[in-house]
N, C-alpha and C positions, 0 to 999 in steps of 0.2 A: 550828682551823687545823693541818693535818697536813703542811704543806710542809717542805721541807728546803733549806737553802742551805749550800754549801760554798765555801770560799775557800782557794786554795793558791798559794803563792808559787813562781814560776818564776825561780830565781836566774840561769839562763843568759841570760834576756831581761829580767830585772828588771821583771817584770810580776806582777800578782795576777790569777789566773784565778777567775772567779765562775761557779758552776753552781747551777741551781735544779732542784728536783724537786717536781712537783705544787703549784706556787706560783700559786694562782688569786686574783686581786685583783678583788673584786666590790664591796666597800663601803668606806666611809671607815675603818672599823676594820681591814679588811684592809691598806689602804695605810699606816695608822699602824704596824701591826705590822711590815710589810715594811721601812718606813723605820727603825724601832727595831732590827730585826734587822741591816739593812745597817750602820747606825752602829756597833752593837756589834762586828760582825765586822771592819769596816774600821779602827776605832779601835785594834785590837790590833796593827796594823802600825807605829803610832807616827809616821807621816809620811804626807804625800799620796803616793798611788801611781798608777802607770799601771795601769788596770783593763781586762781583757779579759773580756767578759760573754757567756756562752753563753745565749741567750734561750730555747732549747728548755727547756721545763719552767716558764717564766714566762708566764702568761697574764693580760693586762690587759683587762678587759671595759669596755664603753662606760660603765657606771655609775661606774667608778672612774678612768676615763682622765684627767680634768682634775686630780683630786687627786694621781694618780700622777705627772703632769708636774711639779707643785710639789715633791713629795717627792723625786723624782729630781734636780731642780735643786739642792735643798738638800744632798743627799748628795754629789753631784758637787762642788759648790763647797767643801764642808768636807773631803772625803777624797781627792779625785783630782787628779792633774795633767792626765790625759786619760783618756777612756773610749771604748773601741771595742767594738761588739757584732756578733754573728753569729747566724744561725739565727733561730728564733722564728716565731710565726704572724703572719699578715697584720695582724690588729687591734693586736697589741702593737707591731709595727714602725711602724704608723701613729701610735700614741700617742707613741712615741719621737720620730718625725720632727716631729710637731706640737709637742711640748713643747720640742724643740730649737730650733725656729724661734721660738716664743713667748718663750723665755727666753734667746735668744742664745747657745745652745751648739751646737757643731758636731754635725751628724748623721752620726755615724761608724758606719754599718751595712753589714755585708758578708754575703755568702752563706755563706762558710766561715770557720773559725777561722784558717787559713793566710792568707787575704786580710786578715782583720782584724788579725792580728799583723803582717804585712808593712806595712800602712798605719800602724799605731801606731809601729812602729820607724822608718819613713821620716819620720813627723811629728817624732818625738823627735830624729832626726838633723838635720832641717831647722832645728829650734829651736836645737840646739847650734851648728850652722854659723853661724846668724845672730848668736848671742851672741858667738862667737869672732871673727867678722868686724867686730863693732862696735868702733870706737875708744874708748878711755877718755876720760873727761871731761877729764883733764889734757892728753891728746893733742889734743883738740879745742880747748881753750883756747890751747895753744901755736900751733896752726895759725892761730888768729884774730889773734894778736899780730903 
């Protein structure tokens, strides 16, 4: 396996950018190696991150698709708050969509990096607004009395 993964932190947007080069997943061994590489790279951030994934350079074939869906779910649950993707070939996007539906993860796929980043930031902002707007338990209890 001669692929390469790079992860860089964007402090301005507080997101981790993932890039792949020649990452072809054909077999179970490929998927296991992809998962191990992802876990190793993402664990270095020491917290769950917002992940922006450039799918160009990542190719998931039919033979690896189902296993990739499980591996992707595991990685996302352990290491990300949210993950948004852009680019990529049709087959890889199809497996991402299918695994998202099967495993109950949002399918956040966009054509461009800018679209994906704007959607991620909008989602983050919406979650913050809902959290701030929620009254505290003490406030709710006082309202009941």
